[in-house]
N, C-alpha and C positions, 0 to 999 in steps of 0.2 A: 429867713429865721427872724423872728421878732423877740422881743421881751416878752416874758409870761411870769405869772404867779400860779404856782402849782400847788393845790392842797392835797395832800395824801393821806389816807385812812391808815392809821397805825396797825389795826388788827390784821388787815389784808393787803396793804400796799396799794390798793386801787385809788385811782385819781377821784376824787372828791369833787373837785372843781379845778377850771383852768382859766384863768383871764389873760388874754393876749392883746397885743396891738395889732395882731396880724393872724395870718392864717398858719398854723403849725400842726403838725402831726405828732404828737407826744403821747407816750403811755408809760405806765408805772407798775411795778410789782414788787412784793415782799419776798426776798430771797431767802430769809430767816429771821428770827427774832431780833428785832432792832436794825436789821439792815433792809434798805429800800432802794431799789433802781429806777431811775428814770431813763427811758430811751428817747429818741427823736430830738434830743436837745443838743447843743454845742457846749454843754457845761456852765459854769457859773463864772462872773466876774466879780471882783472885790468892790466893795463900796468905796467912792472915793473919799478921802484922798486914798491913792494907792496902797493896797495891803491893809485896810482897816476894816477887815471883818468880811465876811460872806453874806450873801443874801439870803438867809434862811431864818426862820423864826420857830418856836416850839411854844405850845399852849402854856397858860399859867401853871396849869397842873404839873408839867413836865419841866419846869424852871430850872430844877436840877439837873437836868440831862446835859451830858455833854455830846456834841456832834462833830464827827469828822466828814469832810466831803472829798471824795475823789472822783476824778474823771478820766477815764481809761477806755480804749476800744469803743468809743461813741456811746458809753454808759456812765451817766453820773450816778455814782453811788455816795448814799447818807448812810452812815452808821452811828446808831444813837445808843449811848449807853447811859445808865443811871445808878448812882450809889445807892444800894439797897434794894 
């Protein structure tokens, strides 16, 4: 498993782009509105220093969005909520 940057399309949850330093078999899907699942990864690690945020970004249009990351049963789940 290697480090990777994964871009997921909001409307479908499909992977738009995957940039990796190695070969990995990763897939994604949209479970429901605002809930996206990534399979084939080992989760995410906090940026250093330890516990200083997670490695995700949202587009400028969605700058007011709140993101919760969970990793369980080999599935990384990103839940995105937005005020309004």
